[in-house]
C-alpha positions, 0 to 999 in steps of 0.5 A: 748877838749879831756882833758875836756872829760876826766876830765868830765868822771873821776868826773862822775866815782868818783861820781857814785863810791864813796860808793863802797866798795875796792873789788867792786870798784876794779871789776868796774875798771877792767871792765870798763878797758875792755870795754874801750879797746875793744872800741878802738881796734873797733875803731882802727880795723874800721879805718883799714877797711876804709883804705882799701876800700879807696885804692880799 
């Protein structure tokens, strides 16, 4: 499932960014990477919190 979702996201990004200039595309991808990293960090942090409360 994850591979299918990733391919869909990649395809959508290509479709939505095809007309961007290189500089604009690079800035967009950097912002997207920052957002993705934040989401991953929050997901890991949430798991830590749930584990902490489950052990009480």
